[in-house]
Each structure stands twice: as C-alpha cells, then as structure tokens.
C-alpha positions as CSV (number, residue, x, y, z in Angstrom):
1,Q,-50.6,288.0,108.0
2,V,-47.9,289.7,110.0
3,Q,-44.7,287.6,110.7
4,L,-43.5,287.9,114.3
5,V,-40.1,286.7,115.6
6,E,-39.4,286.6,119.3
7,S,-36.0,286.5,120.9
8,G,-34.4,287.0,124.4
9,G,-35.7,283.9,126.2
10,G,-33.4,281.8,128.3
11,L,-32.6,280.4,131.7
12,V,-32.4,282.8,134.7
13,Q,-32.4,282.4,138.5
14,A,-35.3,283.6,140.6
15,G,-35.1,287.3,141.2
16,G,-33.3,287.9,137.9
17,S,-34.3,289.7,134.8
18,L,-34.8,289.0,131.1
19,R,-35.9,291.2,128.2
20,L,-37.9,289.7,125.4
21,S,-38.0,291.2,122.0
22,C,-40.4,290.7,119.1
23,A,-39.8,292.0,115.5
24,A,-42.8,292.3,113.2
25,S,-42.6,292.1,109.4
26,T,-44.8,295.1,109.0
27,R,-46.5,297.8,111.0
28,T,-49.1,296.6,113.5
29,F,-51.7,298.1,115.8
30,T,-52.1,296.6,119.3
31,M,-49.5,294.1,120.3
32,G,-49.1,291.8,123.2
33,W,-47.4,289.0,125.0
34,F,-49.0,285.7,126.2
35,R,-47.4,282.7,127.8
36,Q,-48.2,279.0,128.0
37,T,-47.1,276.1,130.1
38,P,-47.7,272.4,129.2
39,G,-51.3,271.3,129.6
40,K,-52.6,274.8,129.9
41,G,-54.0,277.4,127.5
42,R,-52.3,280.6,126.6
43,E,-52.4,283.1,129.4
44,F,-52.5,286.9,128.9
45,V,-49.4,288.7,130.1
46,A,-49.3,292.2,128.7
47,T,-50.7,294.4,125.9
48,I,-49.8,297.8,124.4
49,S,-51.7,300.0,122.0
50,W,-50.3,301.3,118.7
51,S,-49.2,304.6,120.2
52,G,-47.9,303.0,123.3
53,G,-50.1,305.3,125.4
54,S,-52.2,302.5,126.8
55,T,-51.0,299.3,128.4
56,G,-52.5,296.4,130.3
57,Y,-51.0,293.7,132.5
58,A,-52.1,290.4,134.1
59,D,-52.3,290.8,137.9
60,S,-49.6,288.2,138.3
61,V,-47.0,290.4,136.5
62,K,-48.0,293.9,137.5
63,G,-45.1,295.8,139.0
64,R,-42.6,293.3,137.7
65,F,-43.0,293.3,133.9
66,T,-43.1,296.3,131.5
67,I,-44.2,296.2,127.9
68,S,-42.9,298.8,125.4
69,R,-42.7,299.3,121.7
70,D,-40.6,301.0,119.0
71,N,-42.8,301.6,115.9
72,G,-39.8,302.8,113.9
73,K,-38.3,299.3,114.4
74,K,-41.6,297.5,114.2
75,S,-40.8,295.9,117.5
76,V,-42.3,295.2,120.9
77,Y,-40.4,294.4,124.1
78,L,-41.2,292.8,127.5
79,Q,-38.9,293.7,130.3
80,M,-39.3,291.1,133.0
81,N,-37.8,291.8,136.5
82,F,-38.0,289.9,139.8
83,L,-38.7,286.7,137.9
84,K,-40.3,283.8,139.8
85,P,-40.2,280.1,139.0
86,E,-44.0,280.3,138.2
87,D,-43.1,282.7,135.3
88,T,-41.5,279.7,133.5
89,A,-43.3,279.3,130.2
90,V,-43.1,279.7,126.5
91,Y,-43.8,283.3,125.8
92,Y,-45.6,284.3,122.6
93,C,-45.6,287.7,120.8
94,T,-48.9,288.6,119.2
95,A,-50.3,291.4,117.0
96,S,-53.8,292.6,116.3
97,N,-55.5,294.4,113.4
98,S,-57.5,296.3,116.0
99,K,-56.6,299.1,118.3
100,G,-56.8,299.6,122.0
101,V,-56.0,297.3,124.9
102,I,-56.7,293.6,124.1
103,T,-56.4,290.9,126.8
104,T,-57.9,287.8,125.2
105,T,-56.5,285.5,122.5
106,P,-59.4,286.0,120.0
107,G,-58.5,289.6,119.7
108,Y,-55.2,288.9,118.1
109,D,-54.6,287.9,114.5
110,S,-50.9,286.9,114.3
111,W,-48.6,284.9,116.6
112,G,-44.9,284.3,116.8
113,Q,-43.4,280.8,117.3
114,G,-42.6,281.5,121.0
115,T,-39.5,281.7,123.1
116,Q,-38.8,279.6,126.2
117,V,-38.3,281.4,129.6
118,T,-37.1,279.2,132.5
119,V,-36.7,280.5,136.0
120,S,-34.8,278.3,138.4
121,S,-35.4,278.5,142.1
C-alpha cells in the first residue's frame, strides 16, 4: 500500500489561499483530494490522472482550486484560492491503482492521515 503524507493545512481568512502538498512513498497512478467535516462522509474535491493531462473538480471548487502533480517528486498538490468558510474541513490525499479521472472513494486504494484547513469569516 502506498504511504501518503499531507502538509500545508492551516488557518486562513476568507478570500485567502493555501497550498496543500502530498508526498507518496512510491509512484502512483490517479491521485486525488477529498475533504470531510464532522458528521459527514468524505466529499470529492479534485482528481488528476497519472500524466496530469486529465483533471476533475467538484462543482463547489471549480475555478478556485487547482490540482497538479510532480511525478519526479512523487507528489500531488492542491492550490486553493478564494477560500470560503465552507471550505473548512480535513483534507485527505488519496491514490489509486487505476488510471483516469476518479471521483468516488471506492476508486481509491490508499489514503493519507489528513490535514486540517480552517477558513475564518
């Protein structure tokens, strides 16, 4: 199983930006970001194919978040701009043994421990 370690979370004011990073222990195919708030299931945020040529986003973050990856560093990133209080959540990095755009949790095989993002109003 791939080990994933997230970093970059924190506290930011509404309208601000944060960049999340995720380092994988080995090469991976599709990677993604999900988020979760207390009492709710994990919500899809963004996904990126192995080549980086295909990406997908939740409607709630389109135009504000950008997912990217650096295969040489075995890392994936989530640039979050124009943050809103409703973006507050624990953000999880995830990796799949499959290729292509994957937007649901069963499609992923490995998960990080999560990093807290808090957006104050």
